[in-house]
C-alpha positions as CSV (number, residue, x, y, z in Angstrom):
1,M,65.3,-49.9,-132.5
2,S,62.2,-47.8,-132.2
3,L,60.0,-50.8,-132.7
4,G,61.7,-52.9,-130.0
5,S,63.3,-55.4,-132.3
6,A,64.6,-58.5,-130.5
7,Y,67.9,-58.1,-132.5
8,A,68.4,-54.4,-131.8
9,K,71.1,-54.9,-129.1
10,D,72.9,-57.6,-131.1
11,F,72.9,-55.4,-134.2
12,S,74.2,-52.4,-132.2
13,A,77.0,-54.6,-130.8
14,L,77.9,-55.8,-134.3
15,C,78.0,-52.2,-135.5
16,A,80.3,-51.2,-132.6
17,R,82.7,-54.0,-133.5
18,V,82.7,-53.0,-137.2
19,C,83.4,-49.4,-136.2
20,E,86.2,-50.4,-133.9
21,A,87.8,-52.5,-136.7
22,C,87.5,-49.5,-139.1
23,A,89.0,-47.2,-136.5
24,T,91.9,-49.6,-135.9
25,E,92.7,-49.9,-139.6
26,C,92.4,-46.2,-140.4
27,G,94.4,-45.3,-137.3
28,K,97.4,-47.1,-138.7
29,H,97.7,-44.4,-141.4
30,Q,99.0,-40.9,-140.7
31,M,97.1,-39.1,-143.4
32,L,94.6,-36.5,-142.1
33,H,91.6,-38.1,-143.7
34,C,92.5,-41.5,-142.2
35,Q,92.9,-40.0,-138.7
36,Q,89.6,-38.2,-139.1
37,C,87.9,-41.5,-140.2
38,A,89.4,-43.2,-137.2
39,A,88.1,-40.6,-134.8
40,A,84.6,-40.8,-136.4
41,C,84.6,-44.6,-136.1
42,H,85.6,-44.4,-132.5
43,K,82.8,-42.0,-131.8
44,C,80.3,-44.3,-133.7
45,A,81.5,-47.4,-131.8
46,E,80.9,-45.6,-128.5
47,A,77.4,-44.7,-129.5
48,C,76.7,-48.2,-130.7
49,W,78.0,-49.8,-127.4
50,E,75.6,-47.4,-125.5
51,M,72.7,-48.7,-127.6
52,A,73.8,-52.3,-127.1
53,R,73.4,-52.2,-123.3
């Protein structure tokens, strides 16, 4: 990112999609650690989408 890679935005969008998939899967389970993981993945996805713009 800091070197201005031509793929930085694409990589960030891919990261966001992976984080969203993880959040969806973990969110299906009611155990505390799964819910914490889902929340962290949602937060990561938001940050990645910001970088993908």
